[in-house]
MIDOSE-1310 file (N, C-alpha, C; in nm, 2 decimals, decimal comma, always signed):
residues 178
xxxx	-4,78/+9,31/-7,28/-4,84/+9,19/-7,35/-4,73/+9,11/-7,41; -4,63/+9,17/-7,48/-4,53/+9,10/-7,55/-4,44/+9,02/-7,44; -4,43/+9,08/-7,32/-4,35/+9,00/-7,22/-4,42/+8,88/-7,18; -4,56/+8,88/-7,17/-4,63/+8,76/-7,14/-4,62/+8,65/-7,25
xxxx	-4,63/+8,70/-7,37/-4,61/+8,60/-7,49/-4,48/+8,54/-7,49; -4,38/+8,62/-7,46/-4,24/+8,57/-7,46/-4,22/+8,47/-7,34; -4,28/+8,50/-7,23/-4,27/+8,41/-7,11/-4,34/+8,28/-7,14; -4,45/+8,28/-7,21/-4,52/+8,16/-7,25/-4,43/+8,08/-7,35
xxxx	-4,37/+8,15/-7,44/-4,28/+8,07/-7,54/-4,16/+8,01/-7,46; -4,10/+8,08/-7,37/-3,99/+8,02/-7,30/-4,04/+7,91/-7,21; -4,16/+7,92/-7,15/-4,21/+7,82/-7,06/-4,24/+7,69/-7,14; -4,30/+7,71/-7,26/-4,33/+7,60/-7,35/-4,20/+7,53/-7,39
xxxx	-4,10/+7,61/-7,42/-3,97/+7,55/-7,46/-3,91/+7,47/-7,35; -3,90/+7,52/-7,23/-3,84/+7,44/-7,12/-3,93/+7,32/-7,08; -4,06/+7,33/-7,09/-4,15/+7,22/-7,07/-4,12/+7,11/-7,17; -4,10/+7,15/-7,30/-4,07/+7,05/-7,40/-3,94/+6,98/-7,37
xxxx	-3,84/+7,05/-7,33/-3,71/+6,99/-7,30/-3,73/+6,90/-7,18; -3,80/+6,95/-7,08/-3,82/+6,87/-6,96/-3,90/+6,74/-6,99; -4,00/+6,75/-7,08/-4,07/+6,63/-7,11/-3,98/+6,53/-7,19; -3,89/+6,58/-7,27/-3,80/+6,49/-7,34/-3,70/+6,43/-7,25
xxxx	-3,66/+6,50/-7,14/-3,57/+6,44/-7,05/-3,63/+6,38/-6,92; -3,76/+6,37/-6,92/-3,84/+6,31/-6,81/-3,81/+6,38/-6,68; -3,79/+6,51/-6,68/-3,76/+6,59/-6,56/-3,87/+6,70/-6,54; -3,98/+6,69/-6,60/-4,08/+6,79/-6,59/-4,13/+6,82/-6,44
xxxx	-4,14/+6,71/-6,37/-4,19/+6,72/-6,23/-4,08/+6,80/-6,14; -3,95/+6,76/-6,17/-3,84/+6,82/-6,10/-3,83/+6,97/-6,13; -3,85/+7,00/-6,26/-3,84/+7,14/-6,30/-3,96/+7,22/-6,25; -4,08/+7,15/-6,24/-4,20/+7,21/-6,18/-4,17/+7,26/-6,04
xxxx	-4,10/+7,18/-5,96/-4,06/+7,22/-5,83/-3,97/+7,33/-5,83; -3,87/+7,33/-5,92/-3,77/+7,44/-5,93/-3,84/+7,57/-5,97; -3,93/+7,56/-6,07/-4,00/+7,68/-6,11/-4,09/+7,74/-6,00; -4,15/+7,65/-5,93/-4,23/+7,69/-5,81/-4,14/+7,77/-5,71
xxxx	-4,02/+7,71/-5,69/-3,92/+7,77/-5,60/-3,88/+7,91/-5,65; -3,85/+7,92/-5,78/-3,81/+8,05/-5,84/-3,92/+8,15/-5,83; -4,04/+8,11/-5,86/-4,16/+8,21/-5,85/-4,18/+8,26/-5,71; -4,17/+8,17/-5,61/-4,19/+8,20/-5,47/-4,07/+8,29/-5,43
xxxx	-3,95/+8,26/-5,47/-3,84/+8,34/-5,42/-3,84/+8,48/-5,48; -3,88/+8,50/-5,60/-3,89/+8,63/-5,66/-4,01/+8,71/-5,60; -4,12/+8,64/-5,58/-4,24/+8,71/-5,53/-4,22/+8,75/-5,38; -4,14/+8,67/-5,31/-4,13/+8,70/-5,17/-4,00/+8,79/-5,14
xxxx	-3,92/+8,82/-5,24/-3,80/+8,90/-5,22/-3,80/+9,02/-5,31; -3,86/+9,13/-5,26/-3,86/+9,25/-5,35/-3,73/+9,30/-5,40; -3,62/+9,28/-5,33/-3,49/+9,32/-5,37/-3,45/+9,24/-5,50; -3,47/+9,11/-5,49/-3,44/+9,02/-5,60/-3,52/+9,06/-5,73
xxxx	-3,65/+9,08/-5,70/-3,74/+9,12/-5,81/-3,69/+9,25/-5,88; -3,66/+9,34/-5,79/-3,61/+9,47/-5,84/-3,48/+9,46/-5,92; -3,39/+9,38/-5,87/-3,26/+9,36/-5,93/-3,27/+9,30/-6,07; -3,36/+9,20/-6,08/-3,38/+9,13/-6,21/-3,44/+9,22/-6,31
xxxx	-3,53/+9,31/-6,27/-3,60/+9,40/-6,36/-3,53/+9,53/-6,39; -3,43/+9,56/-6,31/-3,36/+9,69/-6,32/-3,27/+9,70/-6,44; -3,28/+9,81/-6,52/-3,19/+9,83/-6,63/-3,05/+9,87/-6,58; -3,04/+9,91/-6,46/-2,91/+9,96/-6,41/-2,82/+9,85/-6,37
xxxx	-2,87/+9,74/-6,32/-2,79/+9,62/-6,28/-2,74/+9,55/-6,40; -2,61/+9,53/-6,40/-2,55/+9,46/-6,52/-2,60/+9,32/-6,53; -2,61/+9,28/-6,66/-2,66/+9,14/-6,69/-2,57/+9,04/-6,63; -2,44/+9,06/-6,62/-2,35/+8,96/-6,56/-2,38/+8,95/-6,41
xxxx	-2,42/+9,06/-6,35/-2,45/+9,05/-6,20/-2,58/+8,98/-6,18; -2,68/+9,00/-6,27/-2,81/+8,93/-6,26/-2,79/+8,78/-6,27; -2,71/+8,74/-6,37/-2,69/+8,59/-6,39/-2,61/+8,54/-6,28; -2,51/+8,61/-6,22/-2,43/+8,56/-6,11/-2,52/+8,54/-5,99
xxxx	-2,61/+8,63/-5,97/-2,71/+8,62/-5,85/-2,80/+8,50/-5,87; -2,85/+8,48/-5,99/-2,93/+8,36/-6,02/-2,86/+8,23/-6,00; -2,74/+8,23/-6,05/-2,66/+8,11/-6,04/-2,62/+8,08/-5,89; -2,60/+8,18/-5,81/-2,57/+8,17/-5,67/-2,69/+8,12/-5,59
xxxx	-2,80/+8,19/-5,61/-2,92/+8,16/-5,54/-2,98/+8,02/-5,57; -2,98/+7,99/-5,70/-3,04/+7,86/-5,75/-2,93/+7,76/-5,79; -2,82/+7,76/-5,72/-2,70/+7,68/-5,76/-2,73/+7,53/-5,76; -2,83/+7,48/-5,69/-2,85/+7,34/-5,68/-2,95/+7,29/-5,78
xxxx	-3,00/+7,38/-5,87/-3,10/+7,35/-5,97/-3,04/+7,27/-6,09; -3,12/+7,20/-6,16/-3,08/+7,12/-6,27/-3,03/+7,20/-6,39; -2,97/+7,12/-6,48/-2,91/+7,18/-6,60/-3,01/+7,26/-6,69; -3,13/+7,21/-6,69/-3,23/+7,27/-6,78/-3,26/+7,42/-6,73
xxxx	-3,27/+7,43/-6,60/-3,30/+7,57/-6,55/-3,18/+7,66/-6,56; -3,06/+7,60/-6,54/-2,94/+7,68/-6,55/-2,92/+7,72/-6,70; -2,96/+7,63/-6,79/-2,96/+7,67/-6,93/-3,06/+7,78/-6,97; -3,17/+7,77/-6,90/-3,27/+7,88/-6,92/-3,21/+8,01/-6,87
xxxx	-3,14/+8,02/-6,76/-3,08/+8,14/-6,71/-2,98/+8,19/-6,82; -2,90/+8,11/-6,88/-2,81/+8,15/-6,98/-2,88/+8,20/-7,10; -2,98/+8,13/-7,15/-3,06/+8,18/-7,26/-3,12/+8,31/-7,24; -3,18/+8,33/-7,12/-3,24/+8,46/-7,09/-3,14/+8,57/-7,09
xxxx	-3,02/+8,54/-7,03/-2,91/+8,64/-7,03/-2,87/+8,68/-7,17; -2,85/+8,58/-7,26/-2,81/+8,60/-7,39/-2,91/+8,69/-7,47; -3,04/+8,67/-7,44/-3,14/+8,74/-7,51/-3,19/+8,86/-7,43; -3,12/+8,89/-7,32/-3,15/+9,01/-7,24/-3,29/+9,01/-7,19
xxxx	-3,34/+8,89/-7,14/-3,48/+8,87/-7,10/-3,49/+8,82/-6,96; -3,38/+8,84/-6,88/-3,38/+8,79/-6,74/-3,50/+8,84/-6,66; -3,55/+8,96/-6,70/-3,66/+9,02/-6,62/-3,79/+8,94/-6,64; -3,79/+8,85/-6,73/-3,91/+8,76/-6,75/-3,91/+8,64/-6,66
xxxx	-3,81/+8,62/-6,58/-3,80/+8,49/-6,51/-3,92/+8,45/-6,43; -3,97/+8,55/-6,35/-4,08/+8,51/-6,27/-4,21/+8,48/-6,35; -4,23/+8,55/-6,46/-4,34/+8,52/-6,55/-4,32/+8,38/-6,61; -4,20/+8,35/-6,65/-4,18/+8,22/-6,71/-4,20/+8,11/-6,61
xxxx	-4,16/+8,13/-6,49/-4,18/+8,03/-6,39/-4,33/+8,01/-6,37; -4,41/+8,11/-6,36/-4,55/+8,10/-6,34/-4,62/+8,04/-6,46; -4,58/+8,07/-6,58/-4,63/+8,01/-6,70/-4,60/+7,86/-6,71; -4,48/+7,83/-6,67/-4,44/+7,69/-6,67/-4,53/+7,61/-6,58
xxxx	-4,55/+7,66/-6,46/-4,64/+7,59/-6,36/-4,78/+7,57/-6,42; -4,83/+7,68/-6,49/-4,96/+7,67/-6,54/-4,97/+7,56/-6,65; -4,87/+7,56/-6,74/-4,86/+7,47/-6,85/-4,85/+7,32/-6,80; -4,76/+7,31/-6,70/-4,74/+7,18/-6,64/-4,87/+7,12/-6,58
xxxx	-4,94/+7,21/-6,51/-5,07/+7,17/-6,45/-5,17/+7,13/-6,55; -5,18/+7,21/-6,66/-5,27/+7,17/-6,77/-5,23/+7,04/-6,83; -5,10/+7,01/-6,85/-5,06/+6,89/-6,91/-5,09/+6,77/-6,82; -5,09/+6,79/-6,69/-5,11/+6,68/-6,59/-5,25/+6,68/-6,53
xxxx	-5,34/+6,75/-6,60/-5,48/+6,76/-6,55/-5,50/+6,80/-6,41; -5,42/+6,91/-6,37/-5,42/+6,96/-6,24/-5,47/+7,11/-6,25; -5,52/+7,16/-6,14/-5,57/+7,30/-6,14/-5,55/+7,36/-6,00; -5,52/+7,48/-6,00/-5,50/+7,55/-5,87/-5,63/+7,62/-5,83
xxxx	-5,66/+7,62/-5,70/-5,78/+7,68/-5,65/-5,74/+7,77/-5,53; -5,80/+7,88/-5,51/-5,78/+7,96/-5,40/-5,91/+7,99/-5,32; -5,90/+7,97/-5,19/-6,02/+8,00/-5,11/-5,98/+8,10/-5,01; -6,06/+8,21/-5,01/-6,04/+8,32/-4,92/-6,15/+8,32/-4,81
xxxx	-6,11/+8,32/-4,69/-6,21/+8,32/-4,58/-6,18/+8,43/-4,48; -6,27/+8,47/-4,40/-6,25/+8,57/-4,30/-6,17/+8,53/-4,18; -6,19/+8,40/-4,15/-6,11/+8,34/-4,04/-6,06/+8,20/-4,09; -5,96/+8,15/-4,02/-5,91/+8,02/-4,07/-6,02/+7,92/-4,08
xxxx	-6,01/+7,83/-4,19/-6,12/+7,74/-4,22/-6,14/+7,63/-4,12; -6,27/+7,61/-4,09/-6,30/+7,50/-4,00/-6,31/+7,37/-4,09; -6,32/+7,26/-4,03/-6,33/+7,13/-4,10/-6,46/+7,13/-4,18; -6,56/+7,18/-4,12/-6,69/+7,18/-4,19/-6,69/+7,27/-4,32
xxxx	-6,63/+7,39/-4,30/-6,62/+7,48/-4,42/-6,53/+7,42/-4,53; -6,42/+7,35/-4,48/-6,33/+7,29/-4,58/-6,41/+7,18/-4,66; -6,49/+7,10/-4,60/-6,57/+7,00/-4,67/-6,66/+7,07/-4,77; -6,73/+7,18/-4,73/-6,82/+7,25/-4,82/-6,74/+7,31/-4,94
xxxx	-6,62/+7,36/-4,91/-6,54/+7,41/-5,02/-6,50/+7,30/-5,12; -6,46/+7,19/-5,06/-6,41/+7,08/-5,15/-6,53/+7,02/-5,23; -6,65/+7,02/-5,17/-6,77/+6,98/-5,25/-6,79/+7,08/-5,37; -6,78/+7,20/-5,34/-6,80/+7,30/-5,45/-6,69/+7,29/-5,55
xxxx	-6,57/+7,26/-5,51/-6,46/+7,24/-5,60/-6,48/+7,12/-5,70; -6,54/+7,02/-5,64/-6,57/+6,90/-5,73/-6,68/+6,93/-5,83; -6,77/+7,03/-5,80/-6,87/+7,07/-5,89/-6,82/+7,16/-6,00; -6,71/+7,24/-5,96/-6,66/+7,34/-6,05/-6,55/+7,28/-6,15
xxxx	-6,48/+7,17/-6,10/-6,37/+7,12/-6,18/-6,36/+6,97/-6,18; -6,33/+6,92/-6,29/-6,31/+6,77/-6,30/-6,17/+6,73/-6,28; -6,08/+6,83/-6,27/-5,94/+6,81/-6,25/-5,90/+6,79/-6,11; -5,78/+6,74/-6,09/-5,72/+6,73/-5,95/-5,69/+6,87/-5,91
xxxx	-5,74/+6,91/-5,80/-5,73/+7,05/-5,75/-5,64/+7,06/-5,63; -5,55/+7,16/-5,63/-5,47/+7,20/-5,52/-5,53/+7,32/-5,46; -5,56/+7,32/-5,33/-5,63/+7,43/-5,27/-5,53/+7,52/-5,19; -5,53/+7,65/-5,21/-5,45/+7,75/-5,14/-5,55/+7,82/-5,05
xxxx	-5,52/+7,83/-4,92/-5,61/+7,90/-4,83/-5,55/+8,04/-4,79; -5,64/+8,14/-4,80/-5,61/+8,28/-4,77/-5,71/+8,33/-4,66; -5,66/+8,40/-4,56/-5,75/+8,46/-4,46/-5,75/+8,61/-4,49; -5,87/+8,66/-4,51/-5,89/+8,81/-4,54/-6,01/+8,85/-4,46
xxxx	-5,99/+8,92/-4,35/-6,10/+8,96/-4,26/-6,20/+9,06/-4,33; -6,17/+9,12/-4,44/-6,26/+9,22/-4,50/-6,38/+9,15/-4,56; -6,38/+9,02/-4,59/-6,49/+8,96/-4,65/-6,60/+8,93/-4,54; -6,57/+8,95/-4,41/-6,66/+8,94/-4,30/-6,70/+8,80/-4,26
xxxx	-6,73/+8,71/-4,36/-6,77/+8,58/-4,33/-6,79/+8,50/-4,47; -6,82/+8,37/-4,46/-6,83/+8,30/-4,58/-6,70/+8,27/-4,65; -6,70/+8,26/-4,78/-6,58/+8,23/-4,85/-6,59/+8,28/-5,00; -6,47/+8,30/-5,06/-6,46/+8,33/-5,20/-6,37/+8,22/-5,26
xxxx	-6,42/+8,15/-5,36/-6,35/+8,04/-5,42/-6,32/+8,07/-5,56; -6,19/+8,06/-5,60/-6,14/+8,08/-5,74/-6,08/+7,95/-5,79; -6,13/+7,91/-5,90/-6,08/+7,79/-5,97/-6,06/+7,83/-6,12; -5,93/+7,84/-6,16/-5,91/+7,88/-6,30/-5,96/+8,02/-6,32
xxxx	-6,05/+8,03/-6,42/-6,11/+8,16/-6,44/-6,25/+8,18/-6,38; -6,29/+8,08/-6,30/-6,42/+8,08/-6,24/-6,41/+8,13/-6,09; -6,51/+8,20/-6,05/-6,51/+8,25/-5,91/-6,65/+8,23/-5,85; -6,66/+8,17/-5,73/-6,78/+8,15/-5,66/-6,77/+8,24/-5,53
xxxx	-6,85/+8,34/-5,52/-6,84/+8,43/-5,41/-6,96/+8,41/-5,31; -6,93/+8,35/-5,20/-7,03/+8,33/-5,10/-6,99/+8,40/-4,97; -6,93/+8,52/-4,99/-6,89/+8,60/-4,88/-7,00/+8,69/-4,83; -7,00/+8,72/-4,70/-7,10/+8,81/-4,64/-7,08/+8,95/-4,70
xxxx	-6,96/+9,00/-4,72/-6,94/+9,13/-4,78/-7,01/+9,14/-4,92; -7,00/+9,03/-5,00/-7,06/+9,03/-5,13/-7,21/+9,04/-5,12; -7,27/+8,96/-5,03/-7,41/+8,96/-5,01/-7,46/+9,10/-4,96; -7,38/+9,16/-4,87/-7,42/+9,30/-4,83/-7,41/+9,40/-4,94
xxxx	-7,32/+9,38/-5,03/-7,30/+9,47/-5,14/-7,42/+9,45/-5,24; -7,46/+9,33/-5,26/-7,58/+9,30/-5,35/-7,71/+9,36/-5,29; -7,73/+9,35/-5,16/-7,84/+9,41/-5,10/-7,83/+9,56/-5,11; -7,72/+9,62/-5,09/-7,70/+9,76/-5,10/-7,73/+9,81/-5,24
xxxx	-7,68/+9,74/-5,34/-7,71/+9,78/-5,48/-7,86/+9,77/-5,51; -7,93/+9,68/-5,45/-8,08/+9,66/-5,48/-8,15/+9,79/-5,42; -8,10/+9,83/-5,30/-8,16/+9,95/-5,24/-8,13/+10,08/-5,32; -8,02/+10,08/-5,38/-7,98/+10,20/-5,45/-8,05/+10,21/-5,59
xx	-8,07/+10,10/-5,65/-8,14/+10,09/-5,78/-8,29/+10,11/-5,77; -8,35/+10,08/-5,65/-8,49/+10,09/-5,64/-8,54/+10,22/-5,60
């Protein structure tokens, strides 16, 4: 829990600096890149969180991988190194993205379907999104065959489950309770 609170504080600080320098959109892209790089590279994630890897090596890796990033992000790397909190980088990037989206009236949504979405299903999902959120929504599509059919839509902390597997589970639970 303390790691999450610290990540939020760092994210708020860099967002404040970014707003002052009118670079918040650029830093949003950089934070997105950082979060994706750490999430998709288990070796990088493990190295940043490892107590065995020297702090100087962690910062050298970050400076090398993200060498083209702006001074604000590089300053964040240095601050994290000084405070021995480099392991929070992915959480900070994710929190920054969340705070940036809140500030700009944007929201992330995820739709999970059993098969790639058809145009008709995408229209249905977008209609449901408009009902669930008044913000500008970015849709991430995930294919998960285990839901059998239909879709599961997540917007913020709301979830709309119109999957076949969910309907079958509801029917199953009615039979069990009766």
